[in-house]
VEXNUSE-690003 format. One line per field, with one value per residue: residue number from 1; residue in three letters; x, y, z of N, C-alpha, C, O in turn. Coordinates in Angstrom, 2 decimals. Atoms other than C-alpha are relative to their C-alpha. Layout:
BEGIN
seq = NUM|...
type = ALA|...
n_xx = X|...
n_yy = Y|...
n_zz = Z|...
ca_xx = X|...
ca_yy = Y|...
ca_zz = Z|...
c_xx = X|...
c_yy = Y|...
c_zz = Z|...
o_xx = X|...
o_yy = Y|...
o_zz = Z|...
% end
This chain:
BEGIN
seq = 1|2|3|4|5|6|7|8|9|10|11|12|13|14|15|16|17|18|19|20|21|22|23|24|25|26|27|28|29|30|31|32|33|34|35|36|37|38|39|40|41|42|43|44|45|46|47|48|49|50|51|52|53|54|55|56|57|58|59|60|61|62|63|64|65|66|67|68|69|70|71|72|73|74|75|76|77|78|79|80|81|82|83|84|85|86|87|88|89|90|91|92|93|94|95|96|97|98|99|100|101|102|103|104|105|106|107|108|109|110|111|112|113|114|115|116|117|118|119|120|121|122|123|124|125|126|127|128|129|130|131|132|133|134|135|136|137|138|139|140|141|142|143|144|145|146|147|148|149|150|151|152|153|154|155|156|157|158|159|160|161|162|163
type = UNK|UNK|UNK|UNK|UNK|UNK|UNK|UNK|UNK|UNK|UNK|UNK|UNK|UNK|UNK|UNK|UNK|UNK|UNK|UNK|UNK|UNK|UNK|UNK|UNK|UNK|UNK|UNK|UNK|UNK|UNK|UNK|UNK|UNK|UNK|UNK|UNK|UNK|UNK|UNK|UNK|UNK|UNK|UNK|UNK|UNK|UNK|UNK|UNK|UNK|UNK|UNK|UNK|UNK|UNK|UNK|UNK|UNK|UNK|UNK|UNK|UNK|UNK|UNK|UNK|UNK|UNK|UNK|UNK|UNK|UNK|UNK|UNK|UNK|UNK|UNK|UNK|UNK|UNK|UNK|UNK|UNK|UNK|UNK|UNK|UNK|UNK|UNK|UNK|UNK|UNK|UNK|UNK|UNK|UNK|UNK|UNK|UNK|UNK|UNK|UNK|UNK|UNK|UNK|UNK|UNK|UNK|UNK|UNK|UNK|UNK|UNK|UNK|UNK|UNK|UNK|UNK|UNK|UNK|UNK|UNK|UNK|UNK|UNK|UNK|UNK|UNK|UNK|UNK|UNK|UNK|UNK|UNK|UNK|UNK|UNK|UNK|UNK|UNK|UNK|UNK|UNK|UNK|UNK|UNK|UNK|UNK|UNK|UNK|UNK|UNK|UNK|UNK|UNK|UNK|UNK|UNK|UNK|UNK|UNK|UNK|UNK|UNK
n_xx = 1.18|1.56|0.07|0.44|1.00|1.43|0.82|0.28|1.59|0.60|0.31|0.67|1.17|0.91|-0.08|1.40|0.91|-0.18|-0.01|1.51|0.63|0.72|-0.24|1.37|-0.27|-0.78|-1.07|-0.15|-0.35|-2.11|-0.87|0.59|-1.25|-1.38|0.55|0.20|0.88|0.11|-0.20|-1.50|-0.99|0.19|-0.54|-1.39|0.25|-0.17|-1.36|-1.24|-0.82|-0.53|-1.29|-0.79|-1.27|-1.16|-1.58|0.68|-1.01|0.94|-0.56|0.50|0.08|0.94|1.37|1.16|-0.18|1.05|1.67|0.74|-0.01|-1.04|-0.29|-0.59|-1.17|-0.87|-0.35|-0.41|-1.48|-1.39|-0.47|-0.77|0.42|1.25|1.56|-0.86|-1.39|0.83|0.19|-1.01|-0.14|1.22|0.42|1.72|0.25|0.69|0.25|-0.59|1.18|-0.81|1.10|0.80|-0.57|0.46|-1.14|0.31|-0.55|0.38|-1.15|0.45|-0.24|1.20|1.61|0.77|1.04|1.38|0.78|0.31|0.16|-0.98|-0.58|1.08|0.45|-1.30|-0.03|0.82|-0.27|-0.95|0.69|0.26|-1.02|-0.19|1.34|-0.29|-1.42|-0.25|-1.55|0.84|-0.13|1.45|1.33|0.36|0.33|1.13|0.52|-0.22|-1.09|-1.70|-0.73|-1.35|0.15|0.57|0.97|0.90|1.13|0.90|0.22|1.61|1.73|0.67|0.67|1.16|1.11|0.10|0.46
n_yy = -0.50|0.64|-0.86|-1.06|0.10|0.50|-1.01|-0.73|0.33|-0.33|-0.94|0.08|0.08|-0.31|-1.42|0.34|0.11|-1.29|-1.27|-0.16|0.47|-0.78|-0.46|-0.39|-0.96|-1.22|-0.02|-1.68|-0.78|-0.60|-0.55|-1.27|-0.81|-0.47|-0.87|1.34|1.15|1.48|-0.37|-0.08|1.32|1.49|-1.19|0.20|1.16|0.29|-0.70|0.73|1.10|0.19|-0.35|0.95|-1.12|0.54|-0.50|-0.81|-1.70|-1.12|-1.01|-0.17|-1.43|-0.50|0.08|-1.03|-0.79|-0.75|-0.23|-1.31|-0.87|-1.31|0.45|1.29|-0.52|-0.39|1.43|0.84|-0.71|0.67|1.78|0.60|1.30|0.86|0.67|1.56|-0.27|-0.10|1.87|0.71|-0.63|0.06|1.24|0.48|-1.09|0.73|-1.17|-1.43|-0.60|-1.05|-0.68|-1.01|0.28|1.30|1.12|0.53|0.51|1.14|1.28|0.92|0.50|-0.53|-0.05|1.42|-0.56|1.15|-0.49|-0.77|-1.10|-1.38|-0.09|-1.23|-1.08|-0.59|-0.71|-1.36|-1.30|-0.51|-1.01|-1.57|-1.02|0.30|-0.84|-1.07|-0.59|-0.47|1.01|1.18|-1.11|-1.42|1.29|0.46|-1.69|-0.46|1.01|-0.15|1.24|-0.43|-0.11|1.18|1.28|0.44|-0.41|1.26|-0.83|0.07|1.29|1.07|-1.11|-0.17|1.10|-0.28|-0.84|-0.21|1.54
n_zz = 0.41|-0.10|-1.27|-0.23|0.95|-0.37|-0.52|0.93|0.59|-0.98|0.04|1.66|0.30|-0.84|0.24|0.80|-0.52|-0.24|1.14|0.46|-1.35|-0.59|-1.28|-1.57|-2.12|-0.38|0.80|0.67|-1.24|-0.73|1.10|-0.92|-1.52|0.38|0.33|1.20|0.00|0.29|1.49|0.27|-0.64|1.16|1.44|-0.26|0.26|0.86|0.79|-0.98|0.62|-1.71|0.32|-0.82|-1.56|-1.00|0.54|1.07|-0.56|0.16|-1.17|-0.84|0.33|1.51|-1.04|-0.81|1.13|1.36|-1.57|0.13|-1.60|-0.26|-1.43|0.31|0.80|-0.30|-1.34|0.36|1.35|-1.13|-0.38|0.71|0.33|1.22|-0.29|-0.27|-0.85|-1.20|0.11|-0.69|-1.45|-0.98|0.23|-0.37|1.55|0.91|0.63|0.42|1.27|0.77|-0.33|1.26|1.81|0.19|0.08|-1.58|-0.17|-0.99|-0.80|-0.19|-1.19|-0.85|0.77|0.08|1.24|0.06|-1.29|1.35|-0.32|-0.40|1.06|0.74|-0.94|0.23|1.88|-0.28|-1.34|1.75|0.58|-0.13|-0.23|1.01|0.51|-1.10|-0.18|-1.30|-0.57|-1.29|-2.04|0.00|-0.02|-1.78|-0.58|0.16|-0.15|-1.65|0.23|-0.52|1.15|-0.78|0.42|1.62|0.27|0.12|-0.65|0.98|0.72|-0.43|-0.14|0.99|0.25|-0.65|0.35|1.58|0.39
ca_xx = 19.65|16.62|16.64|16.11|13.88|11.28|11.17|11.22|7.83|6.70|6.31|5.33|2.68|1.50|2.26|-0.85|-2.70|-2.83|-2.80|-6.36|-7.30|-10.32|-9.01|-11.80|-11.31|-8.63|-6.54|-7.67|-7.33|-3.48|-2.74|-5.12|-2.41|0.54|-1.18|-2.42|-4.97|-6.03|-6.01|-2.14|-0.90|-2.64|-1.26|2.28|1.59|1.05|4.38|6.37|10.00|11.35|15.23|18.22|19.61|22.06|25.43|23.05|25.75|22.64|23.84|21.49|21.35|19.48|16.66|15.60|16.59|13.40|10.76|8.41|8.89|11.63|12.95|13.72|15.33|17.54|18.56|19.27|22.43|24.22|23.98|26.46|26.89|24.72|21.25|23.74|26.18|23.11|21.63|25.00|24.98|21.80|21.01|16.87|16.59|14.18|13.35|14.36|12.29|13.30|11.20|8.86|10.31|9.18|12.57|11.68|14.85|14.71|17.02|15.96|17.32|14.45|11.70|9.05|7.79|4.80|4.00|1.87|0.31|3.60|4.80|2.08|1.92|6.09|5.13|2.20|4.36|7.60|4.76|4.03|7.40|7.34|3.98|4.49|8.38|8.55|11.24|9.92|10.27|7.91|5.06|5.76|5.27|2.06|0.84|1.36|4.11|7.44|10.06|12.97|14.16|12.91|10.38|8.61|6.10|4.87|4.53|2.17|-0.36|-1.07|-1.22|-3.48|-5.43|-5.65|-5.95
ca_yy = 0.76|-1.51|-0.27|3.16|2.11|0.49|3.33|5.62|3.89|3.83|7.63|8.07|6.43|7.74|11.40|9.95|8.90|12.50|14.84|12.98|12.27|14.28|16.20|16.34|18.16|17.70|17.49|20.55|22.25|21.57|22.85|26.10|26.36|26.53|28.81|25.78|23.98|21.21|22.19|23.04|20.18|17.69|20.65|20.03|16.35|16.17|17.82|16.14|14.88|12.09|12.32|9.89|11.79|9.46|10.72|13.58|17.02|19.09|22.00|22.41|26.32|26.05|23.90|26.85|29.13|28.98|28.98|32.20|33.00|35.65|34.60|31.06|31.66|33.89|31.71|29.18|31.28|30.04|26.66|24.66|21.11|18.94|16.99|13.55|15.24|16.00|11.90|10.73|13.02|12.38|8.73|9.13|11.41|9.67|12.53|16.10|18.51|21.29|24.26|26.02|23.95|20.34|18.38|15.93|13.81|10.23|7.93|4.62|3.21|4.21|3.61|0.41|0.78|-2.33|0.30|2.02|4.71|5.82|5.74|8.61|10.65|11.20|12.04|14.65|16.17|16.63|18.18|20.77|22.12|21.68|23.88|25.95|26.82|26.72|24.14|21.30|24.22|26.39|23.02|22.12|25.56|25.93|22.44|22.96|20.16|20.45|21.56|19.23|16.86|15.00|16.01|12.36|14.64|15.65|12.63|10.98|14.21|14.23|10.44|10.51|13.55|12.82|8.43
ca_zz = -14.57|-13.87|-10.26|-11.23|-14.65|-12.54|-9.83|-12.71|-14.12|-10.89|-10.43|-14.16|-13.50|-10.19|-11.83|-14.51|-12.05|-10.53|-13.44|-13.84|-9.84|-8.51|-5.59|-1.90|1.33|3.15|0.24|-1.35|2.10|2.32|-1.49|-0.16|2.94|0.15|-1.97|-4.98|-6.02|-7.64|-11.33|-10.75|-9.00|-12.15|-14.74|-12.78|-12.77|-16.52|-16.95|-14.30|-15.42|-13.37|-13.70|-11.90|-8.45|-7.58|-9.20|-10.79|-11.48|-11.77|-8.91|-6.10|-6.81|-10.24|-7.95|-6.09|-9.40|-11.12|-7.45|-8.32|-4.36|-4.65|-0.93|-2.19|-5.18|-3.90|-1.05|-3.24|-5.38|-1.63|-2.13|-3.42|-4.42|-6.79|-6.67|-6.43|-3.89|-1.58|-2.03|-0.78|2.17|3.49|3.18|3.65|0.56|-1.67|-3.69|-5.22|-6.97|-8.96|-7.44|-9.70|-12.59|-13.53|-13.01|-9.54|-9.15|-7.58|-5.25|-6.43|-4.14|-1.79|-3.87|-3.69|-7.06|-5.83|-2.52|-4.96|-2.28|-0.69|-4.12|-5.66|-2.07|-2.49|-6.46|-4.94|-2.15|-5.26|-6.93|-4.85|-4.51|-8.33|-8.62|-5.56|-5.69|-2.28|0.13|2.95|5.96|4.23|3.14|7.11|8.46|6.31|6.97|11.05|10.49|12.62|10.55|12.70|10.93|7.44|5.69|5.48|7.69|4.37|2.58|5.21|5.73|2.11|1.89|5.13|3.61|-0.22|-0.60
c_xx = -1.33|-0.18|-0.53|-1.76|-1.38|-0.58|-0.67|-1.64|-1.19|-0.44|-0.54|-1.35|-0.82|-0.16|-1.96|-1.01|-0.74|-0.19|-1.98|-0.80|-1.22|0.33|-1.59|0.69|0.37|0.53|0.18|-0.08|1.55|0.18|-0.24|1.42|1.59|-0.24|0.09|-0.78|-0.16|0.41|1.64|0.78|-0.76|0.72|1.65|0.02|0.00|1.11|1.13|1.39|0.90|1.56|0.75|0.53|1.11|0.82|-0.35|1.30|-0.73|0.47|-1.42|-0.56|-1.06|-0.97|-0.90|0.53|-1.35|-0.99|-0.20|0.43|1.67|1.53|0.97|0.74|1.46|1.09|0.81|1.16|1.06|0.27|1.06|0.25|-0.75|-0.92|1.79|0.86|-1.12|-0.57|1.07|-0.06|-0.79|-0.92|-1.55|-0.33|-0.39|-0.35|0.39|-0.48|0.79|-1.19|-0.44|0.25|-1.05|1.07|-0.84|1.18|0.00|1.12|-0.87|-0.02|-1.18|-0.93|-0.21|-1.03|-1.43|-0.56|-0.66|-0.57|1.08|0.97|-0.57|-0.38|1.82|-0.26|-0.99|1.37|1.58|-1.10|-0.11|1.08|0.61|-1.18|0.19|1.13|0.28|0.96|-1.04|0.12|-1.69|-1.10|-0.01|-0.65|-1.42|-1.49|0.10|0.50|1.14|0.89|1.19|-0.16|-0.35|-0.93|-1.11|-1.62|-1.04|-1.15|-1.24|-0.82|-0.28|0.00|-1.19|-1.53|-0.84|-0.01|-0.36
c_yy = -0.21|-0.29|1.76|-0.35|-0.51|0.93|1.28|-0.18|0.11|1.34|0.49|-0.64|0.17|1.88|-0.50|-0.07|2.04|0.81|-0.44|-0.05|1.59|-0.21|0.28|0.32|-2.20|0.20|1.01|1.00|0.18|0.34|1.05|0.32|0.10|1.15|-0.77|-0.06|-1.29|-0.27|0.06|-0.70|-1.01|0.64|-0.43|-1.88|-0.74|0.05|-0.77|-0.94|-0.54|-0.79|-1.51|1.11|-0.30|0.01|1.33|1.50|1.08|0.72|0.14|1.80|0.09|-1.07|1.24|1.30|0.73|-0.20|1.73|0.98|0.57|-0.58|-1.34|0.17|0.82|-0.56|-1.09|0.17|-0.32|-1.00|-0.57|-1.79|-0.34|-1.21|-1.68|0.69|-0.17|-1.73|-0.45|0.02|-0.46|-1.17|-0.19|0.79|-0.44|0.77|1.48|0.78|1.63|0.76|0.94|-0.22|-1.42|-1.44|-0.64|-1.27|-0.88|-0.76|-0.71|-1.19|-0.62|0.02|-1.83|-0.27|-1.57|0.92|1.34|1.65|0.67|0.71|1.99|0.96|0.52|0.60|1.35|1.03|0.47|0.67|1.20|0.65|0.17|1.49|1.18|1.39|-0.02|-1.68|-0.38|1.12|0.56|-0.69|0.10|0.78|0.07|-1.42|-0.30|-1.05|0.51|0.05|-0.45|-0.68|-0.49|0.54|-0.97|0.42|0.24|-0.53|-0.84|0.82|-0.09|-1.52|-0.45|0.64|-0.63|-1.45|-0.27
c_zz = 0.96|1.61|-0.24|-1.28|0.83|1.02|-0.71|-0.86|1.08|0.26|-0.77|0.13|1.32|-0.40|-0.96|0.86|0.59|-0.51|-0.37|1.46|0.25|1.75|1.00|0.95|0.48|-0.33|-0.70|0.90|0.17|-1.47|0.51|0.39|-1.12|-0.64|-2.01|0.08|-1.06|-1.81|-0.13|0.09|-1.33|-0.84|0.41|0.31|-1.16|-0.58|1.24|-0.88|1.02|-0.24|1.31|0.95|0.05|-1.31|-0.63|0.38|-0.03|1.86|0.80|-0.47|-1.36|0.69|0.31|-1.39|-0.37|1.18|-0.63|1.51|0.03|0.89|-0.43|-0.88|0.23|1.23|-0.54|-0.56|1.28|-0.08|-0.89|0.08|-1.16|0.72|1.04|1.16|1.50|0.27|0.56|1.14|0.94|-0.72|-0.39|-1.45|-1.13|-1.38|-0.20|-1.00|-0.50|0.51|-0.44|-1.32|-0.03|0.05|1.79|-0.58|0.96|0.17|-0.81|0.83|1.59|-0.32|-0.61|-1.11|0.06|1.45|-0.85|0.85|1.20|-1.28|-0.76|1.13|0.09|-1.12|0.67|0.76|-1.02|-0.63|0.67|0.51|-1.21|-0.45|0.81|-0.62|1.77|0.81|1.39|1.01|-0.64|-0.07|1.69|0.46|-0.63|0.53|1.73|0.11|1.11|-1.23|0.04|-0.60|-1.88|-0.07|-0.74|0.35|-1.64|-0.65|0.92|0.85|-1.64|-0.45|0.99|-0.54|-1.38|-0.44|1.16
o_xx = -1.96|-0.65|-1.31|-2.93|-2.51|-1.80|-1.69|-2.36|-2.34|-1.66|-1.52|-2.28|-1.92|-0.93|-3.07|-2.00|-1.63|-0.71|-2.86|-2.02|-0.91|0.14|-2.59|1.75|-0.20|1.27|1.23|-0.24|2.28|1.38|0.69|2.25|2.62|0.41|0.83|-1.28|0.74|1.10|2.19|1.84|-0.08|1.46|2.38|1.15|0.42|1.41|2.36|1.24|1.48|1.61|0.13|1.23|2.02|0.56|0.54|1.67|-0.18|0.55|-2.33|-1.70|-1.82|-1.96|-2.06|0.35|-1.69|-2.13|0.70|0.61|2.59|2.63|2.19|1.89|2.51|2.31|1.83|1.79|2.28|1.25|1.18|-0.28|-1.11|-0.72|2.39|1.65|-0.92|-0.07|0.66|-0.05|-0.49|-1.81|-1.94|-1.22|0.40|-0.31|0.72|-0.50|1.72|-2.31|0.12|0.08|-2.08|0.83|-1.47|0.89|-0.19|1.90|-1.89|-0.84|-1.29|-1.80|0.45|-2.23|-2.00|-1.53|-0.11|-0.33|0.89|1.73|0.04|-1.25|1.94|0.25|-0.51|1.64|1.64|-0.76|0.11|0.88|1.78|-0.99|0.29|0.98|0.99|1.27|-1.91|0.02|-2.86|-1.97|-0.92|-1.85|-2.23|-2.69|-0.10|-0.19|1.33|0.75|1.96|-1.26|-0.17|-1.43|-1.92|-2.65|-2.11|-2.33|-2.22|-1.43|-1.51|-0.62|-2.18|-2.67|-2.06|-0.24|-0.82
o_yy = 0.55|-1.38|2.28|-0.08|-0.22|1.10|1.88|0.70|0.51|1.22|1.11|-0.26|-0.37|2.63|-0.17|0.64|2.66|1.71|0.30|0.11|2.75|-1.08|0.87|-0.10|-3.25|0.96|1.53|2.11|1.06|0.06|1.52|1.06|0.55|2.10|-0.52|0.32|-2.07|-1.13|-0.51|-0.77|-2.03|-0.12|-0.76|-2.17|-1.89|-0.49|-0.86|-1.93|0.02|-1.95|-2.21|2.09|0.51|-0.60|1.86|2.03|2.19|0.08|0.13|1.93|1.02|-0.36|1.51|2.36|1.90|-0.35|2.53|2.19|0.08|-0.86|-1.41|0.46|0.45|-0.54|-1.47|-0.84|-0.34|-1.53|-0.08|-2.44|0.46|-1.83|-2.01|-0.21|-0.82|-2.33|-1.18|-0.94|-0.72|-1.04|-1.16|0.41|-0.36|0.13|2.02|0.48|2.30|0.24|2.03|0.48|-1.47|-2.60|0.06|-1.90|-0.51|-1.12|-0.12|-2.07|-1.63|0.68|-2.63|-0.50|-2.02|0.41|2.40|2.72|1.67|1.69|3.03|1.79|1.66|1.71|2.47|2.22|1.67|1.85|2.29|1.55|0.54|2.36|2.29|2.53|0.80|-2.67|0.25|0.68|0.68|-0.30|0.61|0.57|0.33|-1.29|-1.46|-1.82|1.71|-0.61|-0.32|-1.18|0.23|1.07|-0.64|0.04|-0.30|-0.23|-1.47|0.41|-0.07|-1.65|-0.99|0.18|-0.72|-1.43|-1.38
o_zz = 1.69|1.93|0.56|-1.01|0.45|1.11|-0.38|-1.34|0.93|0.31|-0.37|-0.58|1.41|0.19|-0.54|0.67|0.00|0.17|-0.80|1.37|-0.04|2.61|0.59|1.42|0.21|0.30|-1.09|0.40|0.62|-1.52|1.17|-0.13|-0.62|-0.22|-2.96|1.14|-1.36|-2.37|-1.07|-0.52|-1.46|-1.46|-0.52|0.70|-1.13|-1.64|1.19|-1.59|1.95|-0.64|2.12|0.68|0.23|-2.35|-1.28|1.42|0.02|2.90|-0.03|-0.90|-1.60|0.51|0.00|-0.80|-0.57|0.73|-0.89|1.66|0.67|0.43|-0.27|-0.56|-0.28|1.38|0.03|-0.87|1.11|0.43|-2.01|0.98|-2.02|1.76|2.06|1.46|2.53|1.23|1.46|1.90|2.10|-1.56|-1.05|-2.20|-2.08|-2.43|0.85|-2.19|-0.04|0.41|-0.35|-2.32|0.64|-0.30|2.59|-1.60|2.12|-0.71|-1.15|1.11|2.28|0.25|-1.27|-1.03|-0.94|2.02|-1.13|0.29|1.89|-1.24|-1.01|0.86|0.53|-1.26|0.54|0.58|-1.24|-0.68|0.14|1.33|-1.21|-1.29|0.29|-1.04|2.35|0.14|1.98|2.16|-0.25|0.72|2.34|0.61|0.26|0.78|2.07|0.77|1.27|-2.26|-0.91|-0.83|-2.86|0.92|-1.60|-0.19|-1.93|-0.81|0.53|1.83|-1.61|-1.50|0.49|-0.50|-1.42|-1.65|1.43
% end
């Protein structure tokens, strides 16, 4: 539990910083590309809730059902499994966000609480899911990134553009 607490604390600190951050270009351009703005991201950061994703019994479909994007919400109804089963079967999954909600489920074993810029970039990535209701592939497409493979390319773009 100590590993989770340290990761959760690091992500809470990151969210607190994001809630007050004065974002500049090209970060604001990234927000516009996914249909949001700095004020919405700041509000999302202030409302973010970081939960333990390892072993979580929360259904994957429930993460999609809150999306304001009708097609995303509908697509989620066909998903089976839980957040915990997703993390267990995809060893590189660092976090999973509720689309259009406030919850972010973290895989604390993959989080280095001392790597501030990586942590804050991951939190910002997940906040974009919370705020926009978009999936990784939606965000990757909007950013002009590859939709093949893992979504760390979103995190790395945000790290480069926003910090």
